[in-house]
C-alpha positions as CSV (number, residue, x, y, z in Angstrom):
1,M,-11.5,-22.0,7.1
2,G,-10.9,-18.2,7.0
3,E,-7.8,-16.5,8.4
4,A,-9.9,-15.1,11.3
5,D,-11.1,-18.7,12.2
6,R,-7.6,-19.8,12.8
7,Y,-7.3,-18.1,16.0
8,S,-9.8,-20.3,17.7
9,E,-7.4,-23.1,17.4
10,Y,-5.5,-21.5,20.1
11,G,-8.3,-19.9,22.2
12,K,-7.1,-16.4,21.4
13,P,-8.6,-13.5,19.7
14,P,-6.8,-12.1,16.6
15,R,-5.4,-9.2,18.6
16,K,-6.3,-6.9,21.2
17,R,-9.3,-4.6,20.5
18,I,-8.7,-1.1,19.8
19,L,-10.8,1.0,22.1
20,L,-12.9,3.9,20.4
21,G,-11.1,6.6,22.7
22,Q,-7.8,5.1,22.3
23,D,-5.0,7.3,21.3
24,G,-3.8,6.8,17.6
25,N,-7.3,5.0,16.7
26,A,-7.0,5.2,12.9
27,L,-10.7,4.5,12.5
28,M,-11.9,7.3,14.7
29,A,-9.0,9.6,13.1
30,L,-10.5,8.8,9.6
31,I,-14.3,9.4,10.8
32,T,-13.2,12.6,12.8
33,I,-11.4,14.1,9.7
34,N,-14.4,13.5,7.4
35,I,-16.8,15.0,10.0
36,T,-14.6,18.0,10.7
37,F,-14.5,18.4,6.8
38,F,-18.1,18.5,6.5
39,L,-19.0,20.8,9.4
40,L,-16.3,23.3,8.1
41,L,-17.6,23.3,4.7
42,L,-21.4,23.5,6.0
43,T,-20.5,26.5,8.4
44,I,-19.0,28.4,5.2
45,Q,-22.0,27.3,3.2
46,I,-24.4,28.8,5.8
47,I,-22.3,32.1,6.1
48,Y,-23.0,32.4,2.2
49,F,-26.5,31.6,2.8
50,F,-26.9,34.3,5.5
51,F,-25.6,37.0,3.1
52,E,-27.9,35.7,0.2
53,A,-25.0,34.7,-2.0
54,D,-25.7,32.6,-4.9
55,K,-25.2,28.9,-4.5
56,T,-22.9,28.7,-7.6
57,L,-20.7,31.4,-5.8
58,Y,-20.1,29.2,-2.9
59,Q,-19.2,26.2,-5.4
60,Q,-16.9,28.6,-7.4
61,Q,-15.2,30.2,-4.4
62,V,-15.1,27.4,-1.9
63,L,-16.2,23.9,-2.9
64,Q,-14.1,23.6,-5.9
65,Y,-10.9,23.7,-3.8
66,F,-11.9,20.5,-2.1
67,Q,-13.5,18.6,-4.7
68,M,-11.3,16.9,-7.5
69,P,-12.0,18.2,-11.2
70,A,-12.0,15.7,-14.0
71,Q,-10.2,18.2,-16.3
72,P,-6.3,17.6,-15.8
73,G,-5.7,21.2,-16.6
74,R,-7.8,22.4,-13.2
75,L,-6.5,19.4,-11.5
76,A,-2.8,20.7,-12.1
77,E,-3.7,24.1,-10.4
78,R,-5.1,22.3,-7.5
79,P,-3.4,18.8,-7.0
80,W,-4.2,18.5,-3.3
81,T,-7.8,17.7,-4.4
82,V,-6.7,14.1,-5.1
83,F,-6.4,13.7,-1.2
84,T,-9.0,16.3,-0.2
85,H,-12.0,14.9,-2.2
86,M,-11.9,11.8,-0.3
87,F,-12.8,13.6,2.9
88,T,-15.2,16.2,1.3
89,H,-19.1,15.6,1.4
90,T,-21.7,17.8,0.2
91,G,-24.7,16.5,2.1
92,V,-26.1,15.1,5.4
93,L,-27.0,11.7,4.0
94,H,-23.9,11.4,1.9
95,I,-21.8,11.8,4.8
96,L,-23.9,9.7,7.3
97,S,-24.1,6.7,4.8
98,N,-20.5,6.6,4.3
99,M,-19.4,6.9,7.9
100,L,-21.6,4.2,8.8
101,W,-20.0,1.9,6.1
102,L,-16.7,3.2,7.2
103,W,-17.3,2.3,10.7
104,A,-18.9,-1.1,10.0
105,F,-16.0,-2.4,7.7
106,G,-13.1,-0.4,9.3
107,Y,-13.8,-1.9,12.4
108,I,-13.5,-5.4,11.3
109,L,-10.2,-4.7,9.1
110,Q,-8.9,-2.9,12.2
111,Q,-9.0,-5.7,14.5
112,L,-8.1,-8.2,11.9
113,A,-5.2,-6.7,10.0
114,G,-4.2,-4.2,12.5
115,N,-4.7,-0.4,13.3
116,N,-1.9,0.8,10.9
117,K,-3.4,-1.0,7.7
118,L,-6.6,1.1,7.8
119,A,-5.5,4.4,6.8
120,P,-3.3,3.3,4.1
121,V,-6.1,1.1,2.3
122,Y,-8.5,4.3,2.7
123,I,-5.8,6.4,1.1
124,Y,-5.1,3.8,-1.7
125,G,-8.8,3.3,-2.4
126,G,-9.4,7.2,-2.5
127,V,-6.5,7.8,-5.0
128,A,-7.5,4.6,-7.3
129,G,-10.8,6.3,-7.5
130,A,-9.5,9.5,-8.4
131,L,-7.3,8.3,-11.2
132,V,-9.9,6.2,-12.8
133,F,-12.5,9.0,-12.7
134,I,-9.9,11.1,-14.6
135,L,-9.2,8.3,-17.1
136,T,-12.6,7.3,-17.8
137,S,-13.9,10.9,-18.1
138,Y,-11.6,11.1,-21.2
139,A,-11.5,7.7,-22.4
140,I,-15.3,7.5,-23.0
141,P,-16.2,10.0,-25.7
142,A,-19.7,10.4,-24.4
143,L,-18.2,11.6,-20.8
144,R,-15.8,13.8,-22.4
145,L,-18.1,16.5,-23.3
146,Q,-19.3,16.5,-19.6
147,A,-15.8,16.5,-18.2
148,A,-15.5,20.4,-18.0
149,G,-18.2,20.4,-15.0
150,A,-17.5,17.2,-13.6
151,S,-16.0,16.7,-9.9
152,L,-15.3,13.9,-7.5
153,A,-16.2,14.0,-4.1
154,G,-16.7,11.9,-1.2
155,S,-15.0,8.9,0.7
156,N,-17.2,6.3,-1.5
157,A,-14.0,4.7,-3.2
158,A,-11.9,4.8,0.0
159,T,-14.7,3.1,1.8
160,M,-15.2,0.7,-0.8
161,A,-11.5,-0.2,-0.6
162,I,-11.7,-0.9,3.2
163,A,-14.9,-2.8,2.7
164,V,-13.4,-5.3,0.0
165,A,-10.1,-5.6,2.1
166,A,-11.9,-6.8,5.1
167,T,-14.0,-9.0,2.9
168,V,-11.0,-10.7,1.2
169,L,-9.1,-11.0,4.4
170,A,-11.9,-12.8,6.2
171,P,-14.6,-13.8,4.1
172,N,-15.9,-16.3,6.6
173,Y,-16.5,-13.4,9.4
174,R,-20.2,-13.1,10.4
175,F,-22.3,-10.5,11.8
176,F,-25.0,-11.1,14.2
177,R,-24.0,-14.9,14.9
178,N,-27.1,-15.3,17.3
179,L,-29.3,-15.3,14.0
180,N,-29.0,-18.8,12.5
181,G,-25.1,-18.8,12.9
182,G,-24.8,-15.0,11.4
183,I,-24.6,-13.4,8.4
184,P,-21.4,-13.7,6.4
185,I,-19.4,-10.4,5.5
186,W,-19.4,-11.1,1.8
187,I,-23.2,-10.7,1.8
188,L,-23.3,-7.2,3.6
189,T,-20.3,-6.2,1.1
190,V,-22.7,-7.2,-1.8
191,V,-25.5,-5.3,-0.2
192,Y,-23.1,-2.2,0.1
193,L,-22.1,-2.5,-3.5
194,L,-25.7,-2.5,-4.9
195,I,-26.6,0.2,-2.6
196,D,-23.4,2.5,-3.6
197,Y,-24.1,1.8,-7.4
198,S,-27.7,2.7,-7.4
199,G,-26.6,6.0,-5.9
200,V,-24.2,6.9,-8.5
201,A,-25.8,4.9,-11.5
202,G,-27.5,8.4,-12.6
203,L,-24.2,10.5,-12.3
204,G,-22.5,8.6,-15.0
205,A,-20.0,5.8,-15.5
206,A,-17.0,7.7,-14.2
207,Y,-18.3,7.7,-11.0
208,S,-19.2,4.0,-10.8
209,L,-15.9,3.0,-12.2
210,S,-14.0,5.2,-9.6
211,H,-16.1,3.3,-6.9
212,L,-15.0,0.2,-8.4
213,A,-11.2,1.2,-8.8
214,G,-11.5,1.7,-5.0
215,A,-12.9,-1.8,-4.5
216,A,-10.1,-3.2,-6.6
217,A,-7.5,-1.3,-4.5
218,G,-8.6,-2.8,-1.3
219,F,-8.5,-6.5,-3.0
220,L,-4.9,-5.8,-4.3
221,F,-3.8,-4.6,-1.0
222,I,-4.6,-7.7,0.5
223,Y,-3.4,-9.9,-2.1
224,F,0.2,-8.3,-2.4
225,I,0.2,-8.7,1.6
226,R,-0.3,-12.2,1.3
227,R,2.6,-12.7,-1.0
228,G,5.0,-10.7,1.1
229,Y,4.7,-7.1,0.1
230,D,3.0,-4.6,2.6
231,G,2.1,-1.5,0.7
232,S,1.4,0.3,3.9
233,L,5.2,0.3,5.0
234,W,6.4,3.3,3.2
235,M,3.2,5.3,4.3
236,L,3.9,4.3,8.0
237,K,7.5,5.2,7.7
238,L,6.8,8.6,6.1
239,H,4.3,9.3,8.8
240,H,6.9,8.4,11.4
241,W,9.4,10.5,9.8
242,F,7.2,13.4,9.5
243,M,5.7,13.3,13.2
244,N,9.3,13.0,14.5
245,M,11.2,15.6,12.4
246,F,11.6,18.0,15.4
247,T,12.1,15.3,18.0
248,P,15.3,13.6,17.3
249,A,15.4,11.5,20.6
250,K,12.4,9.6,19.3
251,Q,14.1,8.5,16.1
252,S,17.0,6.7,17.8
253,S,15.9,3.3,18.7
254,S,17.8,0.2,20.5
255,S,19.9,-1.8,17.9
256,R,18.7,-5.0,19.4
257,S,16.1,-6.9,17.3
258,I,12.7,-7.8,18.9
259,K,13.5,-11.3,18.8
260,E,16.6,-10.7,20.9
261,K,14.7,-8.5,23.5
262,V,11.7,-10.4,23.9
263,F,12.0,-13.9,22.8
264,Y,15.2,-15.2,24.0
265,N,16.2,-15.2,27.7
266,T,19.7,-15.2,28.0
267,G,20.3,-13.9,31.7
268,G,22.5,-16.2,33.7
269,Q,23.1,-18.6,30.8
270,K,26.2,-19.3,28.5
271,P,26.2,-17.1,25.5
272,F,25.9,-19.9,23.0
273,K,22.7,-21.4,24.8
274,K,19.3,-19.9,24.0
275,S,16.0,-21.0,25.5
276,S,12.7,-19.9,24.3
277,N,10.6,-17.3,26.6
278,V,7.0,-17.1,25.5
279,T,5.7,-13.6,26.0
280,Q,2.5,-11.7,24.9
281,Q,4.6,-9.5,22.5
282,R,5.9,-12.6,20.8
283,V,2.4,-14.2,20.5
284,D,1.0,-10.8,18.8
285,E,3.7,-10.9,16.5
286,I,3.1,-14.2,15.3
287,L,-0.6,-13.5,15.2
288,D,0.3,-10.4,12.9
289,K,2.3,-12.8,10.5
290,I,-1.0,-14.9,10.2
291,N,-2.8,-11.7,9.4
292,Q,-0.5,-10.8,6.9
293,K,0.5,-14.2,5.2
294,G,-1.4,-16.8,6.5
295,Y,-1.1,-19.6,8.8
296,H,0.9,-22.0,6.4
297,F,3.7,-19.4,6.5
298,L,4.5,-20.0,10.3
299,T,7.9,-21.9,11.0
300,D,7.5,-25.0,13.2
301,E,9.1,-23.0,16.1
302,E,6.4,-20.5,15.8
303,K,3.5,-22.9,15.7
304,N,5.1,-24.5,18.6
305,I,4.9,-20.9,20.5
306,L,1.3,-20.7,19.9
307,K,0.5,-24.1,21.1
308,R,2.7,-23.5,24.4
309,A,0.7,-19.9,24.7
310,A,-2.6,-21.7,24.5
311,E,-1.6,-24.2,27.1
312,E,-0.3,-21.8,29.5
313,D,-3.1,-19.4,28.9
314,L,-0.8,-16.5,28.3
C-alpha cells in the first residue's frame, strides 16, 4: 500500500487541496514565472525581427544571458544562468509540453507532499541538471569540442525531478480511475521519460544526462525525507528571512510550541494534568508526518488521534 493509500484508512484526504487561484500556490507561481520569461523573450525577439536584425544577434545580445553555457569560463561571467536557464524556453512547443507535464506531476506532488515542497524540488532538479550538463560536456571527449557553442535552457530537468518525486512518493497513485481501475502514475512517468529522451537524443549525451540528473534529484529528495532529512527547510527559511527582512514584526512569533497551543487543552485544569484535544490542525500535522516519513513512524498517541478523528468525523 502506498503512502497516499494510507489516508483511506481514516476516511480522510491527504491534505486540504490547494486551489489554483489561492495565494502562495507554488505550482501556479512556477508556471507563471516560466510563461512570463517566455513572453518577455518572445517580445524582445519580435522587436529584433521588426528591425530586421540577424537571428544570431538576438542570441548573442539577449538569449545568452538567460541560457546556461557549457563553458565554465562563460558561466563565471554569468553565474545567474544556473537558475535562469530552468525558466527559459525558446519555442512554443517547448514551453507548452513542459508546462503540461509540470502541471500534471506538480499537482500530485503538491497535494501529497505539500505546497512548500514543490519549488525546492524544482530548483534541485534544475541545478542538478545544470551541473551534470557542464561535467559531461568536458568529461566526454567527443562533447568537449562542442562545449564552446553548447548551452542549456528549459525546465526539463526541473520538471523531471518533480515527476520522479511524485512517483516515488506515491507509486500507487492512479489517473482516470474509471478506466479499469486507473492508470498508475509510474506508467505516465515512463511515457514522459521516453518522450523527453526522444526529444533530446539528437542534441547529445550532455542534454540527456542533465535531464536524468534532474530525475535523480527528485528521487533523492524523497529518499532523504523518508530518513528524516528535509532538503527544503533551508530554502524555506531563506525565503522567509528574505520576505520579512523589512517587516520585523512578522519575524517574532510566540514561544509556545504548536503542541502546546493546539493539542493540549489545559484551561481550568491543574497544571500537571493534560488532556488531549483533537483539532484539525493537529490531524493535518500528523498527515504531514505520514507524507514525510511514513505511517510506521507514528507514535501510538498519534495513531490514536487519527482513529479518534475518523470516529468524530473531524
